[in-house]
C-alpha positions as CSV (number, residue, x, y, z in Angstrom):
1,M,174.1,196.7,-129.8
2,P,170.8,196.5,-127.9
3,R,168.4,199.4,-128.6
4,Q,167.2,201.6,-125.8
5,R,163.7,200.8,-124.6
6,P,161.1,203.4,-125.5
7,G,160.4,205.8,-122.7
8,T,163.6,205.0,-120.9
9,P,165.3,208.3,-120.1
10,A,168.8,208.7,-121.3
11,P,171.4,208.5,-118.5
12,P,172.5,212.0,-117.4
13,P,175.9,213.1,-118.6
14,A,178.6,212.7,-116.1
15,A,179.3,215.8,-114.1
16,V,182.5,217.5,-115.1
17,P,184.4,218.7,-112.0
18,A,185.1,222.4,-112.0
19,P,188.8,223.3,-112.6
20,P,190.7,224.3,-109.5
21,P,191.1,228.0,-109.0
22,L,194.3,229.3,-110.5
23,P,196.8,230.6,-107.9
24,L,197.1,234.3,-107.8
25,S,200.0,235.7,-109.8
26,R,202.7,237.5,-108.0
27,P,201.6,241.0,-109.1
28,R,198.0,240.2,-108.0
29,R,199.3,238.9,-104.6
30,L,201.3,242.1,-104.2
31,S,198.4,244.3,-105.2
32,R,196.4,242.7,-102.3
33,L,199.0,244.0,-99.9
34,L,198.8,247.6,-101.1
35,P,196.0,250.0,-100.3
36,T,193.4,250.8,-103.0
37,P,190.8,253.6,-103.1
38,A,188.0,251.0,-103.3
39,G,189.3,248.3,-101.0
40,T,191.0,250.3,-98.3
41,P,189.9,253.9,-98.7
42,F,191.1,255.0,-95.2
43,T,194.6,253.6,-95.6
44,F,194.8,254.8,-99.2
45,A,193.8,258.4,-98.4
46,Y,195.9,258.6,-95.2
47,A,199.0,257.2,-97.1
48,A,198.5,259.9,-99.8
49,V,198.5,262.6,-97.1
50,L,201.7,261.1,-95.5
51,A,203.4,260.9,-98.9
52,L,202.6,264.6,-99.5
53,T,204.0,265.7,-96.1
54,S,207.0,263.5,-96.6
55,L,207.6,265.2,-99.9
56,V,207.4,268.6,-98.2
57,A,209.8,267.4,-95.5
58,A,212.3,266.2,-98.1
59,L,212.2,269.3,-100.5
60,A,211.3,272.3,-98.3
61,D,213.8,274.5,-96.5
62,P,215.1,272.6,-93.4
63,A,214.4,275.6,-91.2
64,L,210.8,275.6,-92.3
65,V,210.5,271.8,-91.9
66,H,211.8,272.1,-88.3
67,T,209.3,274.9,-87.6
68,L,206.5,272.7,-88.9
69,H,207.6,269.7,-86.8
70,Q,208.0,271.9,-83.8
71,G,204.5,273.3,-84.2
72,S,203.1,269.7,-84.6
73,S,204.9,268.3,-81.6
74,T,202.8,266.6,-78.9
75,D,205.0,267.8,-76.0
76,V,203.5,268.9,-72.8
77,A,203.6,272.6,-73.6
78,H,201.6,272.2,-76.8
79,L,199.2,269.7,-75.3
80,V,198.3,272.2,-72.6
81,R,197.7,275.0,-75.1
82,T,196.3,273.3,-78.2
83,P,195.7,269.6,-77.5
84,V,193.4,268.7,-80.4
85,L,195.5,270.6,-83.0
86,V,198.8,269.0,-82.1
87,L,197.3,265.5,-81.8
88,V,196.0,265.8,-85.3
89,A,199.0,267.6,-86.8
90,S,201.6,265.2,-85.2
91,A,199.9,262.3,-87.0
92,L,200.5,263.9,-90.4
93,W,204.3,263.3,-90.4
94,I,206.4,260.3,-90.5
95,A,209.5,260.5,-88.3
96,G,212.4,259.7,-90.7
97,G,210.4,260.4,-93.8
98,I,209.0,258.1,-96.5
99,V,212.1,255.8,-96.2
100,S,211.3,255.1,-92.5
101,P,210.3,251.5,-91.7
102,Y,207.1,253.0,-90.2
103,A,206.0,254.1,-93.7
104,A,206.0,250.5,-95.0
105,L,204.5,249.2,-91.8
106,F,201.7,251.7,-92.0
107,V,200.7,250.6,-95.5
108,L,201.0,246.9,-94.7
109,V,199.5,246.8,-91.2
110,L,196.7,249.4,-91.6
111,G,195.8,248.0,-95.0
112,A,195.5,244.5,-93.7
113,L,193.5,245.7,-90.7
114,E,191.1,247.7,-92.8
115,R,190.5,244.8,-95.1
116,R,189.5,242.6,-92.1
117,A,187.8,245.1,-89.8
118,G,186.6,248.0,-92.0
119,G,187.8,251.5,-92.3
120,V,186.0,252.9,-89.3
121,R,187.4,250.3,-86.9
122,A,190.9,250.6,-88.4
123,A,190.8,254.4,-88.0
124,C,189.5,254.1,-84.4
125,V,192.4,251.7,-83.5
126,F,195.0,254.0,-85.0
127,L,193.5,257.1,-83.4
128,A,193.3,255.3,-80.0
129,G,196.9,254.2,-80.1
130,H,198.1,257.6,-81.2
131,V,196.1,259.7,-78.7
132,L,196.1,257.4,-75.6
133,A,199.8,256.4,-75.9
134,T,200.8,260.0,-76.3
135,L,198.8,261.1,-73.2
136,A,200.1,258.1,-71.2
137,T,203.7,259.2,-71.9
138,E,203.4,263.0,-71.8
139,V,201.1,263.5,-68.8
140,P,203.7,261.9,-66.4
141,V,206.3,264.2,-67.8
142,G,204.2,267.2,-67.0
143,L,203.6,265.9,-63.5
144,A,207.3,265.2,-62.9
145,V,208.2,268.7,-64.0
146,L,205.6,270.1,-61.5
147,A,207.0,267.9,-58.8
148,G,210.6,269.1,-59.6
149,H,211.8,265.7,-60.7
150,L,212.5,266.9,-64.3
151,P,213.7,270.2,-65.7
152,A,211.3,272.6,-67.4
153,T,213.0,271.9,-70.7
154,S,211.2,268.5,-70.7
155,L,208.0,270.3,-71.5
156,H,209.2,271.2,-75.0
157,R,210.3,267.7,-76.1
158,L,210.0,267.2,-79.9
159,D,207.5,264.4,-80.5
160,Y,205.6,263.7,-83.7
161,G,204.9,260.8,-86.1
162,I,202.6,257.8,-86.7
163,S,204.6,255.1,-84.8
164,F,202.1,254.9,-81.9
165,G,199.2,254.4,-84.3
166,V,201.1,251.8,-86.2
167,A,202.0,249.9,-83.0
168,A,198.3,249.8,-82.0
169,G,197.3,248.6,-85.5
170,T,199.9,245.8,-85.3
171,G,198.5,244.7,-82.0
172,A,195.0,244.8,-83.3
173,L,195.8,243.0,-86.5
174,A,197.4,240.1,-84.7
175,G,194.1,239.2,-83.2
176,L,192.5,238.9,-86.7
177,L,195.1,236.7,-88.4
178,R,195.3,232.9,-88.3
179,P,196.3,231.9,-84.7
180,W,199.8,230.8,-85.5
181,L,200.5,233.9,-87.6
182,G,198.9,236.2,-85.1
183,R,201.0,234.8,-82.3
184,A,204.1,235.1,-84.3
185,V,203.4,238.8,-85.3
186,L,202.6,239.7,-81.7
187,T,205.7,237.8,-80.3
188,V,208.1,239.4,-82.7
189,T,206.7,242.9,-82.3
190,A,206.6,242.7,-78.5
191,G,210.2,241.4,-78.5
192,V,211.4,244.3,-80.7
193,L,209.6,246.9,-78.6
194,L,210.8,245.5,-75.3
195,S,214.4,245.2,-76.5
196,D,214.2,248.9,-77.5
197,L,212.8,249.7,-74.0
198,L,215.6,247.8,-72.3
199,A,218.2,249.6,-74.4
200,Y,217.0,252.8,-72.8
201,R,217.8,255.0,-75.8
202,D,214.4,256.8,-75.8
203,P,212.4,255.4,-72.9
204,L,209.5,257.8,-73.3
205,T,208.8,256.9,-76.9
206,D,209.6,253.2,-76.3
207,W,207.1,253.0,-73.4
208,G,204.6,254.7,-75.8
209,H,205.1,251.9,-78.3
210,V,204.5,249.2,-75.7
211,I,201.4,250.9,-74.5
212,A,200.1,251.4,-78.0
213,L,200.6,247.7,-78.8
214,A,198.6,246.8,-75.6
215,I,195.8,249.2,-76.7
216,G,195.6,247.3,-80.1
217,V,195.4,243.9,-78.3
218,S,192.7,245.2,-76.0
219,A,190.5,245.9,-79.1
220,W,190.4,242.3,-80.2
221,P,186.9,241.5,-78.9
222,W,185.4,244.6,-80.5
223,L,187.2,244.0,-83.8
224,R,186.3,240.3,-84.0
225,R,182.6,241.1,-83.7
226,G,182.8,243.2,-86.9
227,R,185.3,241.0,-88.7
228,R,185.2,240.8,-92.5
229,P,186.3,237.8,-94.6
230,A,189.9,238.5,-95.6
């Protein structure tokens, strides 16, 4: 074997390629979908409050629960007297309780939105959907009662829950997902909401959901400017 010449540097060792990243295990993938105090503090704290009020609704005396819901209702009569109080209080309950689909949607949608846009923007989207969609549906009711087109009992309609905020969050999240996935989420959600509207079971609430979804979509430019890596 020929000797290496003096002064000739030894050839560098061959670079060893880094091992490919291991795929996330199923528990880790699932944990990324759930809110955490560090990763999604707004969603986590709000979900804890909703879990508490849902526990109260499930265990307390039904008459007391009805009184609490009635006092939190964003009907026209309450909006005229205590608008800020009922707009806040109505968002502390889940219509249908913790087993409602909106409970799961809240955790998944708001958590994903907060991870991509931050807690402040996620909270603003939820609040805008909840407040603006409520006013957009209840103000016409008040005007219709004044004009004599609806009875006075329409002023005391029971209305509470997080569904408008969740609908706005879904519309907003669709603009931050991969294009094919965002289009699919928006198409499916809009289809469900429009089918509910055409069924005419609860047109006031169903219009509110459609309006809230549009509010979320209108927030795309603002959200994309502050987008975080998912």
